[in-house]
C-alpha positions in Angstrom: -84.9 -146.7 47.6 -83.5 -148.7 44.9 -83.7 -152.4 44.3 -81.5 -153.9 41.4 -83.3 -156.0 39.0 -82.2 -157.5 35.6 -85.9 -157.4 34.6 -89.0 -155.7 36.0 -92.3 -156.5 34.6 -95.7 -154.5 34.8 -98.7 -157.0 34.9 -98.8 -160.6 36.1 -101.4 -161.8 33.4 -100.5 -164.2 30.7 -97.5 -162.5 29.0 -96.2 -160.9 32.3 -96.2 -164.2 34.3 -95.0 -166.5 31.3 -92.3 -163.8 30.8 -91.1 -163.7 34.7 -91.3 -167.5 34.8 -89.0 -168.0 31.7 -86.6 -165.3 32.6 -86.2 -166.5 36.2 -85.4 -169.9 34.7 -82.7 -168.5 32.6 -81.3 -166.8 36.0 -82.3 -163.4 35.6 -83.6 -161.4 38.7 -87.0 -160.6 38.4 -89.7 -158.3 39.8 -93.4 -158.9 39.0 -95.8 -155.8 39.6 -99.4 -156.0 39.5 -102.2 -155.2 41.9 -104.5 -157.5 40.9 -104.2 -161.5 41.4 -101.3 -163.3 39.6 -102.8 -165.0 36.3 -104.9 -161.7 35.3 -107.8 -161.4 33.2 -107.5 -165.1 31.2 -107.4 -166.8 34.8 -109.7 -164.7 36.7 -112.2 -162.7 34.6 -111.7 -164.1 30.8 -110.4 -167.2 29.4 -110.7 -169.8 32.2 -114.0 -168.9 33.9 -115.9 -168.0 30.3 -114.8 -171.8 29.2 -116.2 -173.1 32.7 -119.5 -171.3 32.0 -119.3 -173.0 28.9 -118.8 -176.2 30.0 -121.7 -176.1 32.6 -123.9 -174.8 29.8 -123.0 -177.6 27.5 -123.8 -180.1 30.7 -127.5 -178.3 30.7 -127.7 -178.7 26.9 -126.6 -182.5 26.9 -129.3 -183.3 29.5 -131.9 -181.5 27.8 -131.3 -183.6 24.8 -130.7 -187.0 26.7 -133.8 -188.6 25.5 -132.7 -188.4 21.8 -129.7 -190.8 23.1 -132.0 -193.3 24.9 -131.2 -191.8 28.4 -134.1 -190.7 30.3 -133.4 -187.4 32.4 -134.8 -184.5 33.8 -133.8 -180.9 33.3 -134.1 -178.9 36.2 -133.4 -175.3 37.2 -129.8 -173.5 36.7 -128.5 -173.1 40.2 -126.1 -170.1 39.4 -124.7 -169.9 42.9 -123.8 -173.7 42.6 -122.3 -172.8 39.2 -120.3 -170.3 40.5 -118.9 -172.5 43.0 -117.9 -175.0 40.4 -116.2 -172.0 38.1 -114.3 -170.8 41.3 -113.4 -174.3 41.9 -111.8 -174.3 38.7 -109.9 -171.0 39.2 -108.5 -171.3 42.7 -106.2 -174.4 42.4 -104.8 -172.8 39.2 -104.1 -169.4 40.8 -102.6 -171.4 44.1 -100.3 -173.3 41.5 -99.3 -170.2 39.8 -98.7 -168.6 42.9 -96.5 -171.3 44.1 -94.5 -171.4 40.8 -93.8 -167.6 41.2 -92.6 -168.3 44.5 -90.5 -171.1 43.8 -88.4 -169.4 41.3 -87.5 -166.7 43.6 -89.3 -163.8 41.7 -90.2 -161.0 43.8 -93.8 -160.2 43.7 -94.8 -156.6 44.3 -98.9 -156.6 44.7 -99.1 -152.8 43.8 -99.6 -150.9 40.5 -96.2 -149.8 39.1 -95.5 -147.0 36.6 -92.7 -147.2 34.1 -89.7 -144.5 35.0 -86.6 -143.7 32.8 -83.6 -142.2 34.7 -79.9 -141.6 33.6 -79.2 -145.2 35.2 -81.9 -146.5 32.7 -85.2 -148.0 32.9 -87.0 -149.0 36.4 -90.4 -149.4 37.9 -91.9 -146.4 40.6 -94.2 -147.8 43.3 -95.5 -144.9 45.6 -92.0 -143.2 46.7 -90.2 -146.6 45.8 -88.1 -147.0 42.6 -86.9 -150.6 41.4 -84.1 -150.2 39.1 -83.9 -152.8 36.4 -81.6 -153.3 33.5 -84.9 -153.9 31.2 -88.8 -153.5 31.8 -91.5 -155.4 30.1 -95.0 -153.7 29.8 -97.7 -156.4 30.1 -100.6 -154.8 31.4 -103.5 -156.3 29.4 -106.6 -154.8 27.9 -109.9 -153.6 29.4 -113.7 -153.8 28.2 -114.7 -150.9 25.7 -118.0 -149.6 26.8 -118.7 -147.2 24.0 -119.8 -144.8 26.2 -122.8 -146.8 27.5 -123.9 -146.6 31.4 -122.4 -149.7 32.3 -123.3 -150.3 36.1 -122.8 -154.2 36.7 -126.4 -154.6 36.9 -128.3 -153.9 34.0 -125.6 -152.9 31.5 -122.8 -155.0 31.6 -119.3 -156.1 30.3 -118.0 -159.8 30.2 -116.3 -159.0 33.8 -119.7 -158.6 35.2 -121.4 -161.4 33.0 -118.9 -163.9 34.5 -119.8 -163.1 38.0 -123.7 -162.9 38.0 -125.4 -164.4 41.0 -128.3 -164.9 38.9 -129.1 -165.4 35.1 -131.4 -162.6 33.4 -134.5 -164.1 31.6 -133.5 -162.1 28.6 -130.3 -160.4 27.1 -129.0 -158.1 24.5 -125.6 -158.9 23.3 -123.8 -156.3 21.5 -120.9 -157.1 19.5 -120.5 -160.4 17.4 -116.8 -161.1 18.0 -115.4 -164.1 20.0 -116.9 -162.7 23.4 -120.1 -161.9 22.4 -120.8 -165.1 20.5 -119.2 -167.2 23.3 -121.6 -165.4 26.1 -124.8 -165.4 23.7 -124.0 -169.2 23.2 -123.8 -169.9 26.8 -126.7 -167.9 27.9 -128.9 -169.4 25.2 -128.0 -173.1 26.3 -128.9 -171.8 30.1 -132.2 -170.8 29.2 -131.6 -166.9 28.4 -133.6 -165.5 25.7 -130.7 -163.7 23.6 -130.6 -161.0 20.8 -127.3 -160.6 19.2 -126.6 -157.3 17.5 -123.8 -157.0 15.5 -122.7 -154.1 13.5 -121.1 -155.6 10.4 -122.5 -158.1 7.9 -121.1 -161.3 9.4 -120.2 -162.7 12.8 -116.4 -163.4 13.8 -115.1 -161.2 10.6 -111.7 -162.5 11.2 -112.8 -166.1 10.1 -113.6 -167.9 6.8 -116.9 -166.1 5.5 -118.7 -169.3 4.8 -117.8 -170.5 8.7 -119.3 -167.5 9.7 -122.6 -167.9 8.0 -122.8 -171.8 9.2 -122.3 -170.0 12.8 -125.1 -167.5 12.3 -127.4 -170.5 10.9 -126.8 -172.6 14.1 -127.1 -169.9 16.5 -130.5 -168.9 14.9 -131.6 -172.5 15.0 -130.9 -172.6 18.8 -133.0 -169.7 19.2 -130.8 -166.8 19.2 -132.2 -163.6 17.4 -129.2 -162.4 15.2 -129.0 -159.0 13.6 -126.3 -158.2 11.3 -125.5 -155.0 9.9 -127.4 -153.4 12.7 -126.4 -150.4 15.2 -127.7 -150.2 18.9 -129.0 -146.9 19.7 -131.6 -144.8 21.9 -130.4 -147.2 24.9 -132.6 -146.7 28.0 -131.9 -148.4 31.3 -134.8 -148.7 34.0 -136.4 -152.0 35.6 -134.4 -153.6 32.3 -133.0 -152.2 28.9 -134.6 -150.8 26.1 -132.9 -149.7 22.8 -133.2 -149.4 19.0 -131.7 -151.9 16.8 -132.1 -150.1 13.7 -135.4 -148.7 13.3 -136.7 -151.6 15.4 -137.2 -151.5 19.4 -135.8 -154.1 21.6 -136.0 -154.7 25.3 -134.3 -157.2 27.6 -133.4 -157.7 31.2 -129.7 -156.8 30.6 -127.6 -155.5 27.8 -123.9 -156.8 27.6 -121.4 -154.7 25.8 -119.0 -156.8 24.0 -117.4 -154.7 21.4 -114.0 -155.5 22.3 -111.1 -154.5 24.2 -108.9 -151.5 24.5 -105.0 -152.0 25.7 -104.5 -150.8 29.5 -101.9 -148.3 29.0 -103.2 -145.3 30.8 -101.1 -143.8 33.4 -98.5 -146.0 33.3 -95.8 -143.1 32.6 -95.0 -144.7 29.0 -95.4 -141.2 27.3 -93.3 -139.3 30.0 -90.5 -142.0 29.4 -90.6 -141.5 25.9 -92.4 -144.5 24.5 -94.8 -144.1 21.6 -98.6 -144.9 21.7 -100.9 -145.5 18.6 -104.1 -143.5 18.7 -105.8 -146.9 19.8 -103.6 -146.6 22.9 -101.3 -149.6 21.8 -97.6 -149.6 22.7 -95.5 -148.9 19.3 -92.7 -151.7 19.2 -90.4 -153.0 16.8 -89.9 -156.7 15.3 -88.4 -157.4 18.7 -91.1 -156.1 20.8 -88.8 -153.0 21.9 -90.4 -149.8 22.4 -88.8 -146.6 21.4 -87.4 -146.4 24.7 -84.0 -148.4 25.2 -84.4 -151.3 27.5 -88.5 -150.8 27.6 -90.4 -153.6 25.8 -94.3 -154.7 25.5 -96.0 -157.8 25.3 -99.5 -159.2 25.0 -102.5 -157.2 24.7 -100.8 -153.8 24.9 -99.3 -154.7 21.1 -101.8 -154.3 18.5 -102.9 -157.8 17.0 -105.3 -160.6 18.0 -106.2 -160.4 21.7 -105.0 -164.2 22.7 -103.7 -165.4 26.0 -101.5 -167.9 24.2 -100.2 -165.2 22.0 -99.4 -163.3 25.4 -97.3 -166.5 26.4 -95.7 -166.4 23.3 -94.6 -162.7 23.7 -93.7 -163.3 27.3 -91.3 -166.3 26.4 -89.8 -164.7 23.7 -88.8 -161.6 25.6 -87.7 -163.5 28.5 -85.1 -165.3 26.2 -84.5 -162.1 24.1 -83.6 -160.0 27.2 -81.6 -162.7 28.8 -79.7 -163.0 25.1 -79.1 -159.3 25.3 -77.7 -159.5 28.9 -75.4 -162.3 28.0 -77.5 -165.1 29.8 -78.9 -167.1 26.6 -77.1 -168.2 24.0 -79.5 -168.6 21.2 -81.6 -165.7 19.5 -85.2 -166.6 19.8 -87.8 -166.0 17.1 -90.9 -164.0 17.6 -94.0 -166.0 16.3 -96.1 -164.3 13.8 -99.5 -163.4 14.4 -100.9 -165.3 11.7 -99.2 -168.5 12.8 -101.2 -168.3 16.2 -104.4 -170.4 16.4 -107.5 -168.9 17.5 -110.7 -170.5 18.9 -114.4 -169.3 19.6 -115.8 -171.6 22.2 -119.4 -171.1 21.1 -121.5 -174.1 19.9 -120.4 -174.9 17.5 -116.6 -174.2 17.8 -114.9 -172.3 15.2 -110.8 -172.8 15.4 -108.4 -171.4 12.8 -104.8 -170.4 12.0 -102.9 -169.0 9.1 -104.4 -167.4 6.1 -108.1 -167.5 4.9 -108.8 -168.4 1.3 -109.3 -164.8 0.5 -106.2 -163.9 2.0 -104.0 -166.5 0.1 -105.3 -165.4 -2.9 -107.0 -166.5 -6.1 -104.7 -169.0 -7.1 -104.7 -170.9 -3.9 -105.9 -174.7 -3.7 -108.7 -175.1 -1.2 -110.5 -178.3 -0.1 -113.4 -178.3 2.3 -114.2 -182.1 4.2 -117.6 -181.9 5.5 -117.7 -183.4 9.3 -121.0 -185.3 8.4 -118.6 -188.0 6.7 -116.8 -188.1 10.0 -117.6 -190.9 12.6 -116.8 -189.4 15.9 -118.7 -186.1 15.0 -121.7 -188.1 14.0 -121.4 -189.8 17.2 -121.7 -186.7 19.1 -124.9 -185.3 17.4 -128.1 -186.3 18.2 -130.2 -188.6 15.9 -131.6 -186.7 13.3 -129.6 -183.6 13.8 -127.7 -182.5 10.6 -123.9 -181.9 10.8 -122.8 -178.7 9.4 -119.2 -178.5 10.5 -116.4 -178.9 8.1 -112.7 -178.6 7.8 -111.0 -176.3 5.3 -107.7 -176.2 4.4 -105.8 -173.7 2.2 -102.6 -174.2 0.4 -100.4 -172.3 -1.9 -100.4 -173.6 -5.3 -98.7 -177.0 -5.2 -97.0 -176.0 -2.3 -97.4 -175.4 1.6 -100.5 -175.5 3.9 -101.2 -171.7 4.5 -104.3 -171.9 6.5 -106.6 -174.4 8.5 -110.0 -173.6 9.4 -112.5 -175.4 11.2 -116.1 -175.2 12.6 -117.7 -178.3 14.3 -118.3 -179.5 18.0 -115.0 -179.7 19.9 -113.0 -178.8 16.8 -110.9 -176.4 19.0 -109.2 -179.8 20.0 -107.5 -179.9 16.6 -106.1 -176.7 16.0 -102.6 -177.9 17.5 -102.4 -179.9 14.8 -103.3 -177.2 12.5 -100.7 -174.6 14.1 -97.9 -177.7 13.3 -98.9 -178.0 9.8 -98.9 -174.1 9.0 -96.1 -173.3 11.3 -93.9 -176.1 9.9 -94.8 -175.1 6.2 -96.2 -178.7 5.6 -97.5 -180.0 2.2 -100.3 -182.3 2.1 -98.0 -185.0 0.7 -95.8 -184.4 3.8 -98.4 -185.4 5.9 -100.6 -187.8 4.0 -98.8 -191.0 5.3 -99.6 -190.2 9.1 -101.9 -192.4 10.7 -105.0 -190.9 12.7 -106.7 -192.9 15.3 -110.2 -194.1 14.6 -112.9 -192.8 15.2 -111.8 -189.4 15.8 -112.0 -185.9 14.8 -108.4 -185.7 14.0 -109.3 -188.0 11.2 -111.2 -185.1 9.4 -107.7 -183.3 8.7 -106.3 -186.5 7.3 -108.9 -186.5 4.8 -108.8 -183.0 4.0 -104.9 -183.7 3.4 -105.7 -186.5 1.4 -108.0 -184.6 -0.8 -105.6 -181.6 -1.1 -102.5 -184.3 -2.3 -104.9 -185.8 -4.8 -106.2 -188.8 -3.2 -109.5 -188.6 -1.4 -110.8 -191.3 0.3 -114.2 -190.9 2.2 -115.1 -187.8 -0.1 -115.6 -187.3 -3.7 -112.7 -186.3 -5.5 
């Protein structure tokens, strides 16, 4: 059986569904294939549930320190089933709305797993005995947790998928991995009363961020009771009523072990190699500057393409490919531009948060101009802190010598909300002088970006210059 489509997409996560929605908007006939619910990892097993858990943890932390603000409050137990209902209550309407959009745009949703197929008629997707012919195919199947061969069972040895679906919290946990996932879950578990040991093989947390900000994060996590062990490997893992292991030469035990050492592209058994597409040793799909594979008419987007694993990078890839494919098929007049990975903002939703976009000071080179504005001088940031709590947050701007801002790096409570402005500064190659006259409302965290820009342009206000 043959079904003609302009575009067939494997994977209904961030990259896949964004591509489908935009392509349908441009008049393409679209088929979307996935045997899991639309929304993918981000909506159901990643971004959204993780941030909902973090919000619940923040509420508990706020209640715990309410007395410092003059508010009487009694901290009770964490009701995990009720917390799960809150998390599911966030996910379900978003899923329903997304499914409604897909139906309203006339997209054919095939809730089965497909594989790439190429014949004399061009690319297509096979599902069982059926073949769906398409003028173009996009592979957007996302990524899965790396397990390092550890005995993951969903009870004692967990991945992030399991951690976000727990029915009860452990009393203690080992978190293996000091990247974004490990840091976020360690942070939220600590706020929910779990005793956490955080193990990272490298010499610092979040190695892609500014080293000084990683150091601030480490100090903050330690001050909140997390046992942070850097430059250490986890060996001799044994699972019984709990988990025991060695961290370096020291023994450590806990109720559970979370394996949070990254995610690998989900490209197995998709027929890519058989179709002629090239895969890297890491399993990523090899693409050119337009996200096209080595097979004509077959493209890839999101986490299957090497680079930062971010839902919004997936959105950007999906939108780009929808417009690129529409343009190639004569349905879109302009030639779209693919955002550079370095211009895509990233956030770690720990406490404190880290947010960044663009180049670090080291990446920008020895002649780069750098300024740090401490959030201790920002009224809004001080308001958020309990009395007597030191504010270690700061804003770092990096510019080319006398030129454009090439990096924005933030650490502090709720600074993730500022990174949109940071992305504009970097993406539009603004200079501090260009934006020095923009008025920011008072008191807001956004004023910290204004202060840093003033300092870079030689006119600091609330900081020594």
